[in-house]
ZAVEX-891082 format. One record per residue: residue in one letter; x, y, z of N, C-alpha, C in turn. Coordinates in pm, 1 decimal. Layout:
BEGIN
rest a	nx X	ny Y	nz Z	cax X	cay Y	caz Z	cx X	cy Y	cz Z
...
//
This chain:
BEGIN
rest m	nx -864.4	ny 20772.7	nz 1924.6	cax -907.4	cay 20891.5	caz 1996.8	cx -800.9	cy 20935.6	cz 2096.3
rest k	nx -744.3	ny 20840.3	nz 2168.4	cax -644.1	cay 20872.3	caz 2270.2	cx -527.1	cy 20949.8	cz 2209.7
rest e	nx -480.7	ny 20908.1	nz 2093.5	cax -368.1	cay 20975.9	caz 2028.4	cx -405.6	cy 21117.4	cz 1985.7
rest k	nx -526.3	ny 21134.7	nz 1934.1	cax -571.7	cay 21267.2	caz 1891.7	cx -578.4	cy 21361.0	cz 2012.8
rest l	nx -628.9	ny 21310.8	nz 2125.3	cax -635.1	cay 21391.7	caz 2246.9	cx -495.1	cy 21431.9	cz 2292.1
rest k	nx -401.1	ny 21340.3	nz 2285.6	cax -263.8	cay 21371.0	caz 2326.2	cx -199.9	cy 21475.3	cz 2234.3
rest i	nx -228.0	ny 21466.7	nz 2104.7	cax -173.7	cay 21564.9	caz 2010.6	cx -226.2	cy 21704.0	cz 2043.9
rest y	nx -357.1	ny 21715.7	nz 2064.5	cax -414.1	cay 21845.8	caz 2101.1	cx -356.7	cy 21894.5	cz 2233.6
rest h	nx -348.6	ny 21804.6	nz 2329.2	cax -301.8	cay 21841.8	caz 2462.8	cx -158.9	cy 21893.5	cz 2461.7
rest n	nx -75.6	ny 21836.7	nz 2376.9	cax 65.6	cay 21874.0	caz 2373.8	cx 96.8	cy 21986.5	cz 2276.0
rest s	nx -6.5	ny 22055.1	nz 2229.1	cax 11.7	cay 22165.6	caz 2134.9	cx -46.9	cy 22293.5	cz 2194.2
rest n	nx -52.3	ny 22398.3	nz 2114.0	cax -97.0	cay 22529.5	caz 2161.7	cx -249.5	cy 22545.1	cz 2150.5
rest y	nx -321.6	ny 22458.7	nz 2221.9	cax -467.6	cay 22461.9	caz 2219.4	cx -522.0	cy 22477.6	cz 2360.4
rest v	nx -646.7	ny 22524.9	nz 2367.6	cax -721.1	cay 22528.6	caz 2492.5	cx -853.8	cy 22458.0	cz 2468.1
rest f	nx -922.6	ny 22424.0	nz 2577.4	cax -1035.1	cay 22332.3	caz 2568.4	cx -1155.3	cy 22381.2	cz 2649.6
rest h	nx -1272.2	ny 22346.2	nz 2599.3	cax -1397.6	cay 22374.6	caz 2668.3	cx -1477.7	cy 22245.5	cz 2668.6
rest g	nx -1521.4	ny 22201.8	nz 2785.7	cax -1601.6	cay 22080.9	caz 2795.7	cx -1748.9	cy 22114.3	cz 2804.7
rest s	nx -1831.7	ny 22037.3	nz 2735.0	cax -1975.6	cay 22061.8	caz 2733.0	cx -2050.6	cy 21930.1	cz 2715.8
rest s	nx -2173.4	ny 21927.3	nz 2762.8	cax -2259.3	cay 21811.8	caz 2737.3	cx -2335.6	cy 21829.5	cz 2606.1
rest e	nx -2320.7	ny 21945.1	nz 2544.1	cax -2392.2	cay 21976.9	caz 2419.7	cx -2306.8	cy 21945.9	cz 2296.8
rest p	nx -2361.6	ny 21866.6	nz 2202.9	cax -2287.0	cay 21838.0	caz 2080.0	cx -2305.5	cy 21946.3	cz 1974.5
rest n	nx -2212.2	ny 21949.5	nz 1882.3	cax -2224.4	cay 22029.3	caz 1759.4	cx -2244.8	cy 22179.3	cz 1781.1
rest v	nx -2176.7	ny 22235.7	nz 1878.6	cax -2180.9	cay 22381.1	caz 1897.5	cx -2086.7	cy 22442.3	cz 1793.6
rest e	nx -2141.1	ny 22517.2	nz 1703.0	cax -2059.9	cay 22575.4	caz 1595.7	cx -2002.6	cy 22712.0	cz 1631.6
rest l	nx -2070.5	ny 22781.8	nz 1722.4	cax -2025.7	cay 22914.9	caz 1761.8	cx -2053.4	cy 22933.6	cz 1910.5
rest f	nx -1948.6	ny 22961.6	nz 1986.0	cax -1963.5	cay 22988.4	caz 2128.5	cx -1984.5	cy 23138.2	cz 2148.3
rest t	nx -2083.7	ny 23172.6	nz 2229.0	cax -2111.3	cay 23312.7	caz 2259.4	cx -2082.2	cy 23337.6	cz 2407.1
rest p	nx -2041.1	ny 23456.8	nz 2444.3	cax -2009.7	cay 23485.6	caz 2584.4	cx -2129.4	cy 23457.7	cz 2676.5
rest q	nx -2100.2	ny 23392.5	nz 2788.2	cax -2199.8	cay 23355.5	caz 2889.0	cx -2144.3	cy 23388.1	cz 3027.3
rest k	nx -2232.3	ny 23396.1	nz 3125.3	cax -2188.2	cay 23407.3	caz 3264.8	cx -2126.3	cy 23275.4	cz 3305.9
rest s	nx -2023.6	ny 23281.5	nz 3387.3	cax -1957.0	cay 23162.2	caz 3436.9	cx -2048.1	cy 23086.2	cz 3532.3
rest h	nx -2033.2	ny 22953.7	nz 3533.6	cax -2107.7	cay 22869.9	caz 3627.9	cx -2028.7	cy 22847.5	cz 3756.8
rest d	nx -1907.8	ny 22902.6	nz 3762.8	cax -1825.5	cay 22887.6	caz 3882.7	cx -1890.2	cy 22961.2	cz 3999.2
rest v	nx -1873.8	ny 22905.6	nz 4116.7	cax -1922.7	cay 22973.2	caz 4236.3	cx -1808.5	cy 23051.7	cz 4297.8
rest g	nx -1842.8	ny 23143.8	nz 4382.1	cax -1738.7	cay 23222.1	caz 4448.4	cx -1746.4	cy 23368.1	cz 4412.0
rest t	nx -1650.9	ny 23442.4	nz 4463.4	cax -1653.1	cay 23587.4	caz 4447.7	cx -1542.1	cy 23640.7	cz 4357.7
rest d	nx -1468.6	ny 23552.5	nz 4294.4	cax -1356.9	cay 23594.2	caz 4209.1	cx -1408.3	cy 23679.3	cz 4093.3
rest e	nx -1355.8	ny 23799.7	nz 4080.2	cax -1397.5	cay 23892.2	caz 3974.5	cx -1374.1	cy 23834.4	cz 3834.4
rest w	nx -1276.6	ny 23747.7	nz 3821.1	cax -1247.1	cay 23683.9	caz 3693.1	cx -1373.3	cy 23619.0	cz 3634.9
rest n	nx -1455.3	ny 23560.7	nz 3720.5	cax -1573.8	cay 23486.8	caz 3677.2	cx -1697.3	cy 23574.1	cz 3658.2
rest k	nx -1686.4	ny 23701.6	nz 3674.7	cax -1803.4	cay 23790.0	caz 3670.8	cx -1839.0	cy 23839.8	cz 3530.9
rest t	nx -1747.4	ny 23829.5	nz 3435.9	cax -1775.1	cay 23881.7	caz 3302.3	cx -1845.0	cy 23777.4	cz 3216.3
rest k	nx -1923.5	ny 23825.2	nz 3121.0	cax -1979.3	cay 23735.8	caz 3019.5	cx -1866.8	cy 23707.5	cz 2921.1
rest s	nx -1824.3	ny 23583.2	nz 2915.7	cax -1710.2	cay 23544.3	caz 2833.3	cx -1728.9	cy 23401.5	cz 2784.9
rest v	nx -1645.4	ny 23361.4	nz 2692.8	cax -1628.7	cay 23220.8	caz 2659.0	cx -1504.2	cy 23177.3	cz 2735.1
rest y	nx -1520.4	ny 23078.5	nz 2822.7	cax -1411.2	cay 23032.0	caz 2907.3	cx -1356.1	cy 22900.7	cz 2851.7
rest a	nx -1226.4	ny 22883.5	nz 2864.4	cax -1160.8	cay 22759.1	caz 2823.0	cx -1042.4	cy 22736.4	cz 2916.9
rest t	nx -979.8	ny 22621.6	nz 2904.0	cax -868.3	cay 22587.7	caz 2991.0	cx -758.3	cy 22517.7	cz 2913.0
rest s	nx -636.1	ny 22536.0	nz 2958.1	cax -523.9	cay 22462.6	caz 2899.1	cx -515.6	cy 22321.5	cz 2957.4
rest n	nx -592.4	ny 22293.8	nz 3063.2	cax -591.7	cay 22162.7	caz 3126.3	cx -701.7	cy 22076.4	cz 3063.6
rest i	nx -661.3	ny 21985.9	nz 2977.1	cax -755.9	cay 21902.6	caz 2903.5	cx -840.6	cy 21816.4	cz 2996.8
rest c	nx -782.7	ny 21771.5	nz 3108.6	cax -858.1	cay 21689.2	caz 3204.1	cx -973.4	cy 21768.6	cz 3265.5
rest f	nx -949.2	ny 21895.1	nz 3300.6	cax -1056.2	cay 21980.1	caz 3353.0	cx -1172.8	cy 21984.5	cz 3255.7
rest a	nx -1142.4	ny 22013.6	nz 3129.9	cax -1248.1	cay 22028.1	caz 3030.2	cx -1325.4	cy 21897.4	cz 3012.4
rest i	nx -1255.6	ny 21785.5	nz 3009.7	cax -1324.0	cay 21657.5	caz 2990.7	cx -1416.6	cy 21628.0	cz 3107.3
rest i	nx -1369.3	ny 21643.4	nz 3230.5	cax -1453.9	cay 21606.5	caz 3344.5	cx -1575.4	cy 21698.7	cz 3354.2
rest f	nx -1560.5	ny 21825.8	nz 3320.7	cax -1676.9	cay 21915.3	caz 3320.8	cx -1779.3	cy 21872.5	cz 3215.6
rest s	nx -1733.1	ny 21816.5	nz 3105.4	cax -1825.3	cay 21774.2	caz 2999.6	cx -1909.9	cy 21654.3	cz 3040.9
rest l	nx -1869.6	ny 21584.0	nz 3144.4	cax -1937.1	cay 21460.6	caz 3185.7	cx -2034.5	cy 21478.8	cz 3300.5
rest t	nx -2059.0	ny 21602.2	nz 3341.9	cax -2139.8	cay 21625.6	caz 3461.7	cx -2287.4	cy 21653.2	cz 3433.5
rest k	nx -2333.7	ny 21625.8	nz 3313.4	cax -2475.8	cay 21646.4	caz 3281.8	cx -2561.2	cy 21562.6	cz 3377.3
rest s	nx -2667.6	ny 21620.9	nz 3425.7	cax -2765.2	cay 21558.9	caz 3517.3	cx -2709.4	cy 21539.2	cz 3658.3
rest y	nx -2600.2	ny 21606.1	nz 3691.7	cax -2543.2	cay 21592.1	caz 3825.2	cx -2556.9	cy 21721.8	cz 3902.8
rest s	nx -2605.6	ny 21711.8	nz 4025.4	cax -2623.6	cay 21833.2	caz 4106.0	cx -2564.4	cy 21818.9	cz 4246.4
rest g	nx -2487.6	ny 21714.0	nz 4270.9	cax -2428.4	cay 21693.5	caz 4402.5	cx -2293.1	cy 21759.3	cz 4416.0
rest r	nx -2214.2	ny 21708.5	nz 4510.2	cax -2080.1	cay 21760.4	caz 4535.9	cx -1993.6	cy 21741.6	cz 4412.3
rest f	nx -1924.7	ny 21848.1	nz 4373.7	cax -1834.0	cay 21841.3	caz 4258.8	cx -1720.9	cy 21938.0	cz 4282.9
rest q	nx -1603.4	ny 21884.0	nz 4303.2	cax -1483.1	cay 21964.5	caz 4320.0	cx -1378.6	cy 21915.1	cz 4221.4
rest v	nx -1302.3	ny 22007.2	nz 4166.1	cax -1192.0	cay 21970.2	caz 4078.9	cx -1070.8	cy 22050.6	cz 4123.1
rest g	nx -961.6	ny 21981.5	nz 4141.2	cax -839.5	cay 22048.7	caz 4181.4	cx -722.3	cy 22002.6	cz 4097.4
rest s	nx -624.2	ny 22090.9	nz 4084.0	cax -505.3	cay 22058.7	caz 4006.8	cx -391.9	cy 22149.8	cz 4047.2
rest n	nx -271.4	ny 22098.6	nz 4034.3	cax -156.1	cay 22185.5	caz 4054.6	cx -63.7	cy 22184.0	cz 3933.3
rest t	nx -111.4	ny 22124.0	nz 3824.3	cax -32.2	cay 22123.1	caz 3701.3	cx -123.2	cy 22147.6	cz 3581.8
rest r	nx -62.8	ny 22162.9	nz 3464.8	cax -137.3	cay 22185.8	caz 3341.3	cx -208.1	cy 22059.6	cz 3292.9
rest s	nx -162.8	ny 21942.5	nz 3337.1	cax -211.5	cay 21821.0	caz 3273.2	cx -280.4	cy 21720.5	cz 3365.3
rest t	nx -291.9	ny 21748.3	nz 3491.6	cax -357.6	cay 21652.3	caz 3579.3	cx -468.9	cy 21720.9	cz 3656.5
rest c	nx -559.7	ny 21640.7	nz 3707.3	cax -658.8	cay 21694.2	caz 3799.8	cx -726.1	cy 21578.8	cz 3872.5
rest t	nx -784.5	ny 21612.1	nz 3986.1	cax -861.4	cay 21517.0	caz 4064.4	cx -1000.9	cy 21572.8	cz 4081.5
rest a	nx -1099.7	ny 21493.5	nz 4044.7	cax -1239.7	cay 21533.4	caz 4057.5	cx -1303.4	cy 21453.7	cz 4170.6
rest t	nx -1385.6	ny 21520.2	nz 4250.5	cax -1454.9	cay 21456.3	caz 4361.5	cx -1605.0	cy 21466.3	cz 4339.6
rest f	nx -1672.2	ny 21351.8	nz 4348.9	cax -1817.4	cay 21343.4	caz 4331.3	cx -1878.8	cy 21265.1	cz 4445.6
rest d	nx -2009.9	ny 21280.2	nz 4462.9	cax -2084.0	cay 21193.0	caz 4552.6	cx -2081.0	cy 21051.2	cz 4495.8
rest n	nx -2075.1	ny 20953.2	nz 4583.4	cax -2070.2	cay 20813.6	caz 4542.4	cx -2190.5	cy 20774.8	cz 4455.4
rest s	nx -2303.9	ny 20839.4	nz 4476.0	cax -2425.4	cay 20806.9	caz 4400.7	cx -2412.5	cy 20838.5	cz 4251.1
rest f	nx -2313.8	ny 20916.6	nz 4211.2	cax -2295.7	cay 20955.0	caz 4071.0	cx -2204.2	cy 20858.7	cz 3994.7
rest k	nx -2141.1	ny 20765.4	nz 4063.7	cax -2039.8	cay 20679.2	caz 4002.5	cx -2092.2	cy 20605.3	cz 3879.3
rest k	nx -2203.5	ny 20537.6	nz 3891.8	cax -2258.1	cay 20458.7	caz 3780.9	cx -2290.6	cy 20548.8	cz 3661.3
rest t	nx -2351.8	ny 20663.3	nz 3687.6	cax -2388.6	cay 20756.7	caz 3580.9	cx -2265.2	cy 20814.9	cz 3514.1
rest l	nx -2166.0	ny 20853.2	nz 3592.8	cax -2044.2	cay 20911.4	caz 3537.7	cx -1978.9	cy 20818.2	cz 3436.6
rest f	nx -1975.6	ny 20688.5	nz 3468.1	cax -1910.5	cay 20593.4	caz 3378.9	cx -1994.9	cy 20562.1	cz 3255.4
rest k	nx -2121.4	ny 20604.4	nz 3254.1	cax -2206.6	cay 20589.3	caz 3135.1	cx -2208.8	cy 20716.1	cz 3050.1
rest n	nx -2186.2	ny 20832.6	nz 3113.0	cax -2196.9	cay 20960.5	caz 3042.6	cx -2090.0	cy 20976.6	cz 2935.6
rest s	nx -2124.2	ny 21055.3	nz 2835.6	cax -2024.3	cay 21102.7	caz 2741.1	cx -2043.1	cy 21253.7	cz 2730.1
rest g	nx -1940.7	ny 21319.3	nz 2684.4	cax -1945.7	cay 21464.5	caz 2670.9	cx -1871.1	cy 21505.7	cz 2545.8
rest y	nx -1851.4	ny 21636.8	nz 2532.0	cax -1788.7	cay 21690.0	caz 2411.6	cx -1677.9	cy 21785.7	cz 2450.4
rest l	nx -1562.8	ny 21763.6	nz 2391.7	cax -1446.2	cay 21846.8	caz 2414.4	cx -1428.2	cy 21935.0	cz 2291.5
rest y	nx -1437.9	ny 22066.5	nz 2314.3	cax -1418.7	cay 22162.4	caz 2205.8	cx -1276.9	cy 22216.0	cz 2213.5
rest v	nx -1212.8	ny 22227.1	nz 2098.5	cax -1073.2	cay 22266.9	caz 2088.9	cx -1065.0	cy 22403.4	cz 2021.1
rest f	nx -982.8	ny 22492.3	nz 2078.9	cax -963.2	cay 22627.5	caz 2025.9	cx -813.9	cy 22656.9	cz 2017.1
rest n	nx -777.9	ny 22745.2	nz 1925.6	cax -639.9	cay 22794.9	caz 1922.7	cx -617.8	cy 22884.4	cz 2044.4
rest r	nx -514.4	ny 22857.9	nz 2118.6	cax -482.9	cay 22934.2	caz 2239.5	cx -465.9	cy 23083.0	cz 2208.4
rest d	nx -407.8	ny 23115.2	nz 2096.4	cax -376.3	cay 23254.0	caz 2062.3	cx -500.0	cy 23342.6	cz 2044.6
rest q	nx -616.7	ny 23283.9	nz 2032.0	cax -738.6	cay 23362.3	caz 2013.8	cx -796.0	cy 23414.8	cz 2145.6
rest f	nx -744.4	ny 23368.9	nz 2257.8	cax -796.3	cay 23408.2	caz 2388.9	cx -704.1	cy 23512.3	cz 2451.7
rest p	nx -748.7	ny 23636.9	nz 2463.4	cax -660.8	cay 23743.8	caz 2509.6	cx -637.8	cy 23748.8	cz 2660.6
rest f	nx -723.9	ny 23683.2	nz 2739.4	cax -712.8	cay 23692.7	caz 2884.9	cx -677.6	cy 23557.1	cz 2943.8
rest q	nx -585.2	ny 23556.3	nz 3041.6	cax -544.3	cay 23431.8	caz 3105.3	cx -528.6	cy 23452.2	cz 3254.8
rest k	nx -572.5	ny 23351.1	nz 3330.2	cax -551.1	cay 23346.4	caz 3474.7	cx -525.7	cy 23200.5	cz 3510.2
rest g	nx -403.2	ny 23168.7	nz 3543.0	cax -367.5	cay 23029.5	caz 3570.1	cx -389.3	cy 22944.5	cz 3446.2
rest n	nx -462.4	ny 22834.1	nz 3462.1	cax -492.5	cay 22744.7	caz 3349.7	cx -613.9	cy 22789.4	cz 3269.4
rest q	nx -682.2	ny 22893.4	nz 3316.3	cax -805.8	cay 22936.3	caz 3251.0	cx -780.8	cy 23055.5	cz 3158.7
rest v	nx -850.6	ny 23054.7	nz 3045.4	cax -845.3	cay 23165.8	caz 2951.3	cx -989.0	cy 23206.5	cz 2919.0
rest k	nx -1002.8	ny 23329.2	nz 2866.5	cax -1135.9	cay 23372.8	caz 2826.8	cx -1126.7	cy 23476.0	cz 2716.2
rest i	nx -1238.3	ny 23487.2	nz 2644.6	cax -1253.7	cay 23585.9	caz 2539.8	cx -1394.8	cy 23642.9	cz 2555.7
rest n	nx -1410.8	ny 23772.3	nz 2533.1	cax -1539.4	cay 23837.1	caz 2554.7	cx -1620.7	cy 23853.5	cz 2427.1
rest s	nx -1586.4	ny 23776.6	nz 2323.8	cax -1660.8	cay 23781.2	caz 2197.7	cx -1684.3	cy 23638.5	cz 2149.0
rest e	nx -1765.0	ny 23626.0	nz 2045.3	cax -1794.7	cay 23494.2	caz 1990.2	cx -1668.2	cy 23429.9	cz 1933.5
rest i	nx -1667.3	ny 23295.3	nz 1936.0	cax -1551.6	cay 23222.5	caz 1884.8	cx -1596.6	cy 23085.1	cz 1834.1
rest k	nx -1534.9	ny 23041.8	nz 1724.5	cax -1564.7	cay 22911.2	caz 1666.6	cx -1457.6	cy 22811.4	cz 1708.7
rest p	nx -1500.0	ny 22693.3	nz 1750.8	cax -1400.4	cay 22589.2	caz 1782.0	cx -1339.3	cy 22535.3	cz 1653.2
rest i	nx -1218.4	ny 22482.1	nz 1663.9	cax -1155.9	cay 22420.7	caz 1547.1	cx -1185.4	cy 22271.4	cz 1539.4
rest a	nx -1231.6	ny 22213.8	nz 1652.4	cax -1265.3	cay 22071.4	caz 1653.8	cx -1358.1	cy 22041.5	cz 1769.8
rest m	nx -1432.0	ny 21931.1	nz 1757.1	cax -1515.1	cay 21877.9	caz 1864.0	cx -1489.7	cy 21727.9	cz 1869.8
rest l	nx -1461.9	ny 21677.9	nz 1989.4	cax -1438.4	cay 21535.1	caz 2008.2	cx -1533.6	cy 21482.8	cz 2114.8
rest q	nx -1596.5	ny 21369.9	nz 2089.9	cax -1679.2	cay 21307.7	caz 2192.6	cx -1586.0	cy 21234.9	cz 2289.1
rest v	nx -1607.2	ny 21255.1	nz 2419.0	cax -1518.4	cay 21199.9	caz 2520.9	cx -1598.1	cy 21128.2	cz 2629.2
rest n	nx -1528.1	ny 21047.1	nz 2706.3	cax -1590.6	cay 20978.1	caz 2819.7	cx -1491.2	cy 20971.8	cz 2935.3
rest v	nx -1532.5	ny 20911.2	nz 3043.4	cax -1449.8	cay 20909.3	caz 3163.8	cx -1318.1	cy 20834.0	cz 3140.8
rest h	nx -1317.4	ny 20738.1	nz 3050.4	cax -1193.9	cay 20664.1	caz 3023.4	cx -1089.1	cy 20753.9	cz 2956.0
rest d	nx -1134.3	ny 20848.0	nz 2873.3	cax -1040.9	cay 20945.3	caz 2814.6	cx -978.1	cy 21030.0	cz 2924.9
rest y	nx -1060.5	ny 21072.7	nz 3019.1	cax -1014.1	cay 21152.2	caz 3133.5	cx -907.4	cy 21075.2	cz 3212.0
rest i	nx -936.0	ny 20950.9	nz 3243.0	cax -843.2	cay 20867.9	caz 3320.8	cx -715.3	cy 20840.6	cz 3241.5
rest d	nx -729.6	ny 20810.9	nz 3112.0	cax -611.7	cay 20783.0	caz 3027.7	cx -515.9	cy 20901.8	cz 3019.6
rest l	nx -569.0	ny 21023.4	nz 3033.8	cax -484.7	cay 21143.2	caz 3028.7	cx -430.7	cy 21182.9	cz 3166.1
rest g	nx -455.3	ny 21100.6	nz 3266.4	cax -399.9	cay 21124.4	caz 3398.8	cx -498.2	cy 21176.8	cz 3501.2
rest g	nx -624.6	ny 21192.3	nz 3464.3	cax -725.3	cay 21239.8	caz 3559.2	cx -757.3	cy 21135.4	cz 3665.1
rest k	nx -783.8	ny 21182.9	nz 3783.7	cax -818.4	cay 21094.7	caz 3895.2	cx -958.8	cy 21131.6	cz 3945.5
rest i	nx -1026.9	ny 21031.2	nz 4001.6	cax -1162.7	cay 21053.1	caz 4052.4	cx -1171.0	cy 20998.2	cz 4193.8
rest e	nx -1234.1	ny 21075.9	nz 4280.9	cax -1263.7	cay 21031.9	caz 4417.0	cx -1413.8	cy 21037.5	cz 4436.0
rest f	nx -1468.5	ny 20934.9	nz 4498.2	cax -1611.6	cay 20932.7	caz 4529.9	cx -1625.2	cy 20935.4	cz 4681.5
rest v	nx -1715.3	ny 21017.3	nz 4730.2	cax -1734.9	cay 21030.8	caz 4874.3	cx -1880.8	cy 21003.9	cz 4908.8
rest e	nx -1902.1	ny 20965.4	nz 5033.5	cax -2039.4	cay 20940.0	caz 5082.1	cx -2112.2	cy 21068.4	cz 5107.9
//
């Protein structure tokens, strides 16, 4: 699995993380991001060139506490969670959907979007160890 993730990461692909398996067709949705950025206001299918971002978002099912993700590169990120989520995070698994980058007409930083339906080219089941192996870092706070 680790090698397959690295191959996708080092090629012209973008990623969407989800807790839902077997999504065959993604349809435009409102963003779950908070804030006032107009980028997040359209109904779109959102993806990222940062594989770590997509993986960590896929692992947040059943979590409603503090969650921050930051990055200054295409390939790394640091996620911050409440300490109470640590045990659950290490048990969770998620799904990484892979798309051809060229199908997404809009880009802002590491994020891309498309305002129409799109089919993924692959789905991989992932866990927190995949995130860490690709350079992701986790901080837990009280």
